[in-house]
PDB file of N, CA, C and O in Angstrom:
ATOM      1  N   UNK A   1     105.753 111.062 125.639  1.00  0.00           N
ATOM      2  CA  UNK A   1     105.237 112.257 125.033  1.00  0.00           C
ATOM      3  C   UNK A   1     104.129 111.866 124.041  1.00  0.00           C
ATOM      4  O   UNK A   1     104.392 111.079 123.132  1.00  0.00           O
ATOM      5  N   UNK A   2     102.925 112.378 124.182  1.00  0.00           N
ATOM      6  CA  UNK A   2     101.826 112.073 123.265  1.00  0.00           C
ATOM      7  C   UNK A   2     102.121 112.577 121.850  1.00  0.00           C
ATOM      8  O   UNK A   2     102.776 113.603 121.663  1.00  0.00           O
ATOM      9  N   UNK A   3     101.629 111.839 120.870  1.00  0.00           N
ATOM     10  CA  UNK A   3     101.816 112.220 119.470  1.00  0.00           C
ATOM     11  C   UNK A   3     100.713 111.593 118.627  1.00  0.00           C
ATOM     12  O   UNK A   3     100.082 110.618 119.034  1.00  0.00           O
ATOM     13  N   UNK A   4     100.490 112.166 117.447  1.00  0.00           N
ATOM     14  CA  UNK A   4      99.520 111.635 116.493  1.00  0.00           C
ATOM     15  C   UNK A   4     100.168 111.577 115.123  1.00  0.00           C
ATOM     16  O   UNK A   4     100.852 112.513 114.709  1.00  0.00           O
ATOM     17  N   UNK A   5      99.950 110.478 114.424  1.00  0.00           N
ATOM     18  CA  UNK A   5     100.431 110.312 113.060  1.00  0.00           C
ATOM     19  C   UNK A   5      99.264 109.822 112.232  1.00  0.00           C
ATOM     20  O   UNK A   5      98.601 108.854 112.604  1.00  0.00           O
ATOM     21  N   UNK A   6      99.002 110.479 111.114  1.00  0.00           N
ATOM     22  CA  UNK A   6      97.938 110.055 110.201  1.00  0.00           C
ATOM     23  C   UNK A   6      98.533 109.843 108.820  1.00  0.00           C
ATOM     24  O   UNK A   6      99.395 110.603 108.379  1.00  0.00           O
ATOM     25  N   UNK A   7      98.064 108.801 108.139  1.00  0.00           N
ATOM     26  CA  UNK A   7      98.486 108.590 106.755  1.00  0.00           C
ATOM     27  C   UNK A   7      97.380 107.879 105.989  1.00  0.00           C
ATOM     28  O   UNK A   7      96.454 107.320 106.577  1.00  0.00           O
ATOM     29  N   UNK A   8      97.493 107.912 104.680  1.00  0.00           N
ATOM     30  CA  UNK A   8      96.531 107.269 103.805  1.00  0.00           C
ATOM     31  C   UNK A   8      97.194 106.089 103.112  1.00  0.00           C
ATOM     32  O   UNK A   8      98.337 106.179 102.665  1.00  0.00           O
ATOM     33  N   UNK A   9      96.464 104.977 103.029  1.00  0.00           N
ATOM     34  CA  UNK A   9      96.959 103.767 102.375  1.00  0.00           C
ATOM     35  C   UNK A   9      95.991 103.392 101.251  1.00  0.00           C
ATOM     36  O   UNK A   9      94.781 103.548 101.410  1.00  0.00           O
ATOM     37  N   UNK A  10      96.497 102.907 100.128  1.00  0.00           N
ATOM     38  CA  UNK A  10      95.614 102.522  99.025  1.00  0.00           C
ATOM     39  C   UNK A  10      94.850 101.223  99.293  1.00  0.00           C
ATOM     40  O   UNK A  10      93.892 100.920  98.583  1.00  0.00           O
ATOM     41  N   UNK A  11      95.255 100.456 100.298  1.00  0.00           N
ATOM     42  CA  UNK A  11      94.595  99.200 100.624  1.00  0.00           C
ATOM     43  C   UNK A  11      93.270  99.457 101.349  1.00  0.00           C
ATOM     44  O   UNK A  11      93.047 100.520 101.927  1.00  0.00           O
ATOM     45  N   UNK A  12      92.409  98.453 101.296  1.00  0.00           N
ATOM     46  CA  UNK A  12      91.113  98.547 101.990  1.00  0.00           C
ATOM     47  C   UNK A  12      91.340  98.515 103.505  1.00  0.00           C
ATOM     48  O   UNK A  12      92.386  98.059 103.967  1.00  0.00           O
ATOM     49  N   UNK A  13      90.363  98.997 104.272  1.00  0.00           N
ATOM     50  CA  UNK A  13      90.496  98.920 105.728  1.00  0.00           C
ATOM     51  C   UNK A  13      90.715  97.487 106.227  1.00  0.00           C
ATOM     52  O   UNK A  13      91.450  97.277 107.192  1.00  0.00           O
ATOM     53  N   UNK A  14      90.092  96.511 105.585  1.00  0.00           N
ATOM     54  CA  UNK A  14      90.265  95.128 105.997  1.00  0.00           C
ATOM     55  C   UNK A  14      91.706  94.656 105.771  1.00  0.00           C
ATOM     56  O   UNK A  14      92.258  93.923 106.592  1.00  0.00           O
ATOM     57  N   UNK A  15      92.310  95.080 104.658  1.00  0.00           N
ATOM     58  CA  UNK A  15      93.693  94.704 104.382  1.00  0.00           C
ATOM     59  C   UNK A  15      94.655  95.374 105.357  1.00  0.00           C
ATOM     60  O   UNK A  15      95.605  94.749 105.827  1.00  0.00           O
ATOM     61  N   UNK A  16      94.406  96.645 105.659  1.00  0.00           N
ATOM     62  CA  UNK A  16      95.255  97.360 106.612  1.00  0.00           C
ATOM     63  C   UNK A  16      95.123  96.741 107.993  1.00  0.00           C
ATOM     64  O   UNK A  16      96.119  96.566 108.695  1.00  0.00           O
ATOM     65  N   UNK A  17      93.902  96.410 108.385  1.00  0.00           N
ATOM     66  CA  UNK A  17      93.676  95.777 109.681  1.00  0.00           C
ATOM     67  C   UNK A  17      94.415  94.438 109.750  1.00  0.00           C
ATOM     68  O   UNK A  17      95.054  94.143 110.760  1.00  0.00           O
ATOM     69  N   UNK A  18      94.339  93.639 108.712  1.00  0.00           N
ATOM     70  CA  UNK A  18      95.025  92.343 108.699  1.00  0.00           C
ATOM     71  C   UNK A  18      96.537  92.526 108.853  1.00  0.00           C
ATOM     72  O   UNK A  18      97.184  91.764 109.571  1.00  0.00           O
ATOM     73  N   UNK A  19      97.099  93.531 108.184  1.00  0.00           N
ATOM     74  CA  UNK A  19      98.535  93.808 108.306  1.00  0.00           C
ATOM     75  C   UNK A  19      98.905  94.127 109.755  1.00  0.00           C
ATOM     76  O   UNK A  19      99.834  93.537 110.306  1.00  0.00           O
ATOM     77  N   UNK A  20      98.179  95.057 110.366  1.00  0.00           N
ATOM     78  CA  UNK A  20      98.520  95.469 111.727  1.00  0.00           C
ATOM     79  C   UNK A  20      98.228  94.384 112.758  1.00  0.00           C
ATOM     80  O   UNK A  20      98.937  94.278 113.759  1.00  0.00           O
ATOM     81  N   UNK A  21      97.202  93.584 112.530  1.00  0.00           N
ATOM     82  CA  UNK A  21      96.927  92.487 113.474  1.00  0.00           C
ATOM     83  C   UNK A  21      98.032  91.445 113.418  1.00  0.00           C
ATOM     84  O   UNK A  21      98.351  90.821 114.430  1.00  0.00           O
ATOM     85  N   UNK A  22      98.623  91.253 112.231  1.00  0.00           N
ATOM     86  CA  UNK A  22      99.756  90.327 112.118  1.00  0.00           C
ATOM     87  C   UNK A  22     100.983  90.877 112.829  1.00  0.00           C
ATOM     88  O   UNK A  22     101.760  90.112 113.401  1.00  0.00           O
ATOM     89  N   UNK A  23     101.168  92.196 112.801  1.00  0.00           N
ATOM     90  CA  UNK A  23     102.321  92.828 113.449  1.00  0.00           C
ATOM     91  C   UNK A  23     102.157  92.895 114.968  1.00  0.00           C
ATOM     92  O   UNK A  23     103.123  92.728 115.712  1.00  0.00           O
ATOM     93  N   UNK A  24     100.933  93.139 115.417  1.00  0.00           N
ATOM     94  CA  UNK A  24     100.644  93.336 116.842  1.00  0.00           C
ATOM     95  C   UNK A  24      99.551  92.364 117.271  1.00  0.00           C
ATOM     96  O   UNK A  24      98.421  92.772 117.537  1.00  0.00           O
ATOM     97  N   UNK A  25      99.886  91.092 117.336  1.00  0.00           N
ATOM     98  CA  UNK A  25      98.883  90.056 117.602  1.00  0.00           C
ATOM     99  C   UNK A  25      98.265  90.158 118.992  1.00  0.00           C
ATOM    100  O   UNK A  25      97.189  89.610 119.229  1.00  0.00           O
ATOM    101  N   UNK A  26      98.924  90.848 119.909  1.00  0.00           N
ATOM    102  CA  UNK A  26      98.367  90.975 121.256  1.00  0.00           C
ATOM    103  C   UNK A  26      97.487  92.213 121.419  1.00  0.00           C
ATOM    104  O   UNK A  26      96.934  92.437 122.496  1.00  0.00           O
ATOM    105  N   UNK A  27      97.352  93.013 120.371  1.00  0.00           N
ATOM    106  CA  UNK A  27      96.538  94.228 120.444  1.00  0.00           C
ATOM    107  C   UNK A  27      95.058  93.873 120.579  1.00  0.00           C
ATOM    108  O   UNK A  27      94.590  92.875 120.031  1.00  0.00           O
ATOM    109  N   UNK A  28      94.343  94.701 121.311  1.00  0.00           N
ATOM    110  CA  UNK A  28      92.907  94.510 121.510  1.00  0.00           C
ATOM    111  C   UNK A  28      92.158  95.163 120.354  1.00  0.00           C
ATOM    112  O   UNK A  28      92.459  96.295 119.975  1.00  0.00           O
ATOM    113  N   UNK A  29      91.182  94.451 119.796  1.00  0.00           N
ATOM    114  CA  UNK A  29      90.416  94.933 118.647  1.00  0.00           C
ATOM    115  C   UNK A  29      89.023  95.350 119.077  1.00  0.00           C
ATOM    116  O   UNK A  29      88.381  94.681 119.887  1.00  0.00           O
ATOM    117  N   UNK A  30      88.563  96.465 118.523  1.00  0.00           N
ATOM    118  CA  UNK A  30      87.171  96.868 118.686  1.00  0.00           C
ATOM    119  C   UNK A  30      86.747  97.592 117.417  1.00  0.00           C
ATOM    120  O   UNK A  30      87.580  97.970 116.594  1.00  0.00           O
ATOM    121  N   UNK A  31      85.448  97.777 117.272  1.00  0.00           N
ATOM    122  CA  UNK A  31      84.921  98.457 116.101  1.00  0.00           C
ATOM    123  C   UNK A  31      83.896  99.478 116.555  1.00  0.00           C
ATOM    124  O   UNK A  31      83.083  99.211 117.440  1.00  0.00           O
ATOM    125  N   UNK A  32      83.942 100.658 115.936  1.00  0.00           N
ATOM    126  CA  UNK A  32      83.023 101.734 116.269  1.00  0.00           C
ATOM    127  C   UNK A  32      82.570 102.373 114.968  1.00  0.00           C
ATOM    128  O   UNK A  32      83.370 102.985 114.260  1.00  0.00           O
ATOM    129  N   UNK A  33      81.296 102.233 114.655  1.00  0.00           N
ATOM    130  CA  UNK A  33      80.752 102.720 113.379  1.00  0.00           C
ATOM    131  C   UNK A  33      81.599 102.174 112.243  1.00  0.00           C
ATOM    132  O   UNK A  33      81.683 100.959 112.065  1.00  0.00           O
ATOM    133  N   UNK A  34      82.234 103.064 111.464  1.00  0.00           N
ATOM    134  CA  UNK A  34      83.035 102.639 110.316  1.00  0.00           C
ATOM    135  C   UNK A  34      84.525 102.598 110.631  1.00  0.00           C
ATOM    136  O   UNK A  34      85.352 102.576 109.719  1.00  0.00           O
ATOM    137  N   UNK A  35      84.867 102.587 111.895  1.00  0.00           N
ATOM    138  CA  UNK A  35      86.270 102.574 112.294  1.00  0.00           C
ATOM    139  C   UNK A  35      86.629 101.245 112.945  1.00  0.00           C
ATOM    140  O   UNK A  35      85.855 100.674 113.713  1.00  0.00           O
ATOM    141  N   UNK A  36      87.815 100.776 112.618  1.00  0.00           N
ATOM    142  CA  UNK A  36      88.351  99.579 113.242  1.00  0.00           C
ATOM    143  C   UNK A  36      89.517 100.034 114.118  1.00  0.00           C
ATOM    144  O   UNK A  36      90.379 100.795 113.678  1.00  0.00           O
ATOM    145  N   UNK A  37      89.529  99.565 115.344  1.00  0.00           N
ATOM    146  CA  UNK A  37      90.457 100.111 116.336  1.00  0.00           C
ATOM    147  C   UNK A  37      91.291  98.993 116.945  1.00  0.00           C
ATOM    148  O   UNK A  37      90.767  97.960 117.362  1.00  0.00           O
ATOM    149  N   UNK A  38      92.600  99.221 116.987  1.00  0.00           N
ATOM    150  CA  UNK A  38      93.518  98.337 117.696  1.00  0.00           C
ATOM    151  C   UNK A  38      94.144  99.141 118.818  1.00  0.00           C
ATOM    152  O   UNK A  38      94.531 100.294 118.628  1.00  0.00           O
ATOM    153  N   UNK A  39      94.243  98.527 119.992  1.00  0.00           N
ATOM    154  CA  UNK A  39      94.840  99.232 121.126  1.00  0.00           C
ATOM    155  C   UNK A  39      95.860  98.339 121.806  1.00  0.00           C
ATOM    156  O   UNK A  39      95.623  97.154 122.038  1.00  0.00           O
ATOM    157  N   UNK A  40      96.985  98.929 122.115  1.00  0.00           N
ATOM    158  CA  UNK A  40      98.041  98.254 122.855  1.00  0.00           C
ATOM    159  C   UNK A  40      97.498  97.816 124.215  1.00  0.00           C
ATOM    160  O   UNK A  40      96.852  98.614 124.894  1.00  0.00           O
ATOM    161  N   UNK A  41      97.744  96.561 124.634  1.00  0.00           N
ATOM    162  CA  UNK A  41      97.252  96.116 125.944  1.00  0.00           C
ATOM    163  C   UNK A  41      97.739  96.998 127.097  1.00  0.00           C
ATOM    164  O   UNK A  41      97.050  97.127 128.109  1.00  0.00           O
ATOM    165  N   UNK A  42      98.912  97.599 126.953  1.00  0.00           N
ATOM    166  CA  UNK A  42      99.440  98.486 128.001  1.00  0.00           C
ATOM    167  C   UNK A  42      98.896  99.908 127.859  1.00  0.00           C
ATOM    168  O   UNK A  42      99.229 100.790 128.650  1.00  0.00           O
ATOM    169  N   UNK A  43      98.059 100.122 126.845  1.00  0.00           N
ATOM    170  CA  UNK A  43      97.414 101.411 126.587  1.00  0.00           C
ATOM    171  C   UNK A  43      98.401 102.535 126.240  1.00  0.00           C
ATOM    172  O   UNK A  43      98.172 103.700 126.565  1.00  0.00           O
ATOM    173  N   UNK A  44      99.495 102.165 125.578  1.00  0.00           N
ATOM    174  CA  UNK A  44     100.470 103.177 125.152  1.00  0.00           C
ATOM    175  C   UNK A  44     100.119 103.789 123.800  1.00  0.00           C
ATOM    176  O   UNK A  44     100.534 104.908 123.499  1.00  0.00           O
ATOM    177  N   UNK A  45      99.351 103.056 122.980  1.00  0.00           N
ATOM    178  CA  UNK A  45      98.977 103.573 121.664  1.00  0.00           C
ATOM    179  C   UNK A  45      97.628 103.011 121.226  1.00  0.00           C
ATOM    180  O   UNK A  45      97.167 101.974 121.705  1.00  0.00           O
ATOM    181  N   UNK A  46      97.018 103.738 120.300  1.00  0.00           N
ATOM    182  CA  UNK A  46      95.759 103.323 119.668  1.00  0.00           C
ATOM    183  C   UNK A  46      95.922 103.533 118.170  1.00  0.00           C
ATOM    184  O   UNK A  46      96.460 104.551 117.735  1.00  0.00           O
ATOM    185  N   UNK A  47      95.460 102.577 117.390  1.00  0.00           N
ATOM    186  CA  UNK A  47      95.515 102.669 115.942  1.00  0.00           C
ATOM    187  C   UNK A  47      94.071 102.633 115.435  1.00  0.00           C
ATOM    188  O   UNK A  47      93.330 101.700 115.742  1.00  0.00           O
ATOM    189  N   UNK A  48      93.673 103.641 114.664  1.00  0.00           N
ATOM    190  CA  UNK A  48      92.299 103.741 114.161  1.00  0.00           C
ATOM    191  C   UNK A  48      92.345 103.684 112.635  1.00  0.00           C
ATOM    192  O   UNK A  48      93.044 104.473 111.999  1.00  0.00           O
ATOM    193  N   UNK A  49      91.603 102.755 112.060  1.00  0.00           N
ATOM    194  CA  UNK A  49      91.559 102.570 110.603  1.00  0.00           C
ATOM    195  C   UNK A  49      90.167 102.932 110.120  1.00  0.00           C
ATOM    196  O   UNK A  49      89.169 102.411 110.618  1.00  0.00           O
ATOM    197  N   UNK A  50      90.110 103.838 109.136  1.00  0.00           N
ATOM    198  CA  UNK A  50      88.824 104.293 108.588  1.00  0.00           C
ATOM    199  C   UNK A  50      88.857 104.204 107.068  1.00  0.00           C
ATOM    200  O   UNK A  50      89.912 104.345 106.449  1.00  0.00           O
ATOM    201  N   UNK A  51      87.694 103.968 106.476  1.00  0.00           N
ATOM    202  CA  UNK A  51      87.569 103.988 105.019  1.00  0.00           C
ATOM    203  C   UNK A  51      87.620 105.439 104.554  1.00  0.00           C
ATOM    204  O   UNK A  51      86.931 106.291 105.115  1.00  0.00           O
ATOM    205  N   UNK A  52      88.428 105.730 103.534  1.00  0.00           N
ATOM    206  CA  UNK A  52      88.464 107.105 103.023  1.00  0.00           C
ATOM    207  C   UNK A  52      87.933 107.202 101.599  1.00  0.00           C
ATOM    208  O   UNK A  52      88.086 108.238 100.951  1.00  0.00           O
ATOM    209  N   UNK A  53      87.311 106.134 101.103  1.00  0.00           N
ATOM    210  CA  UNK A  53      86.737 106.150  99.760  1.00  0.00           C
ATOM    211  C   UNK A  53      87.687 105.624  98.704  1.00  0.00           C
ATOM    212  O   UNK A  53      87.255 104.946  97.772  1.00  0.00           O
ATOM    213  N   UNK A  54      88.965 105.919  98.826  1.00  0.00           N
ATOM    214  CA  UNK A  54      89.973 105.464  97.874  1.00  0.00           C
ATOM    215  C   UNK A  54      90.891 104.414  98.496  1.00  0.00           C
ATOM    216  O   UNK A  54      91.779 103.898  97.818  1.00  0.00           O
ATOM    217  N   UNK A  55      90.696 104.099  99.742  1.00  0.00           N
ATOM    218  CA  UNK A  55      91.549 103.171 100.476  1.00  0.00           C
ATOM    219  C   UNK A  55      91.253 103.330 101.951  1.00  0.00           C
ATOM    220  O   UNK A  55      90.111 103.175 102.383  1.00  0.00           O
ATOM    221  N   UNK A  56      92.284 103.641 102.727  1.00  0.00           N
ATOM    222  CA  UNK A  56      92.115 103.748 104.180  1.00  0.00           C
ATOM    223  C   UNK A  56      92.867 104.943 104.740  1.00  0.00           C
ATOM    224  O   UNK A  56      93.927 105.323 104.242  1.00  0.00           O
ATOM    225  N   UNK A  57      92.304 105.521 105.777  1.00  0.00           N
ATOM    226  CA  UNK A  57      93.023 106.493 106.580  1.00  0.00           C
ATOM    227  C   UNK A  57      93.422 105.770 107.854  1.00  0.00           C
ATOM    228  O   UNK A  57      92.610 105.086 108.476  1.00  0.00           O
ATOM    229  N   UNK A  58      94.685 105.930 108.233  1.00  0.00           N
ATOM    230  CA  UNK A  58      95.204 105.292 109.429  1.00  0.00           C
ATOM    231  C   UNK A  58      95.668 106.393 110.376  1.00  0.00           C
ATOM    232  O   UNK A  58      96.496 107.228 110.013  1.00  0.00           O
ATOM    233  N   UNK A  59      95.131 106.388 111.584  1.00  0.00           N
ATOM    234  CA  UNK A  59      95.527 107.338 112.616  1.00  0.00           C
ATOM    235  C   UNK A  59      96.185 106.559 113.742  1.00  0.00           C
ATOM    236  O   UNK A  59      95.594 105.626 114.287  1.00  0.00           O
ATOM    237  N   UNK A  60      97.404 106.941 114.089  1.00  0.00           N
ATOM    238  CA  UNK A  60      98.124 106.305 115.185  1.00  0.00           C
ATOM    239  C   UNK A  60      98.249 107.329 116.296  1.00  0.00           C
ATOM    240  O   UNK A  60      98.845 108.390 116.110  1.00  0.00           O
ATOM    241  N   UNK A  61      97.692 107.012 117.439  1.00  0.00           N
ATOM    242  CA  UNK A  61      97.702 107.913 118.588  1.00  0.00           C
ATOM    243  C   UNK A  61      98.616 107.319 119.649  1.00  0.00           C
ATOM    244  O   UNK A  61      98.329 106.255 120.198  1.00  0.00           O
ATOM    245  N   UNK A  62      99.707 107.998 119.934  1.00  0.00           N
ATOM    246  CA  UNK A  62     100.661 107.537 120.934  1.00  0.00           C
ATOM    247  C   UNK A  62     100.360 108.271 122.233  1.00  0.00           C
ATOM    248  O   UNK A  62     100.383 109.501 122.283  1.00  0.00           O
ATOM    249  N   UNK A  63     100.081 107.511 123.276  1.00  0.00           N
ATOM    250  CA  UNK A  63      99.705 108.118 124.559  1.00  0.00           C
ATOM    251  C   UNK A  63     100.910 108.320 125.462  1.00  0.00           C
ATOM    252  O   UNK A  63     100.945 109.266 126.249  1.00  0.00           O
ATOM    253  N   UNK A  64     101.894 107.440 125.356  1.00  0.00           N
ATOM    254  CA  UNK A  64     103.094 107.541 126.202  1.00  0.00           C
ATOM    255  C   UNK A  64     104.328 107.300 125.386  1.00  0.00           C
ATOM    256  O   UNK A  64     105.438 107.342 125.918  1.00  0.00           O
TER     257      UNK A  64
END
């Protein structure tokens, strides 16, 4: 079942990215404008990290 979860973190986008890359070392990384994107190799989820001025906005998109 598809779902979306968004939250704000006080850490910088680089710190949030480092945390998630440590948790999901097999995730594929890409960057688009000011967004850093991690995607599950099986394409079940996508994690998008954006700068929100005070920290980071994290959007988790679950596809399956």
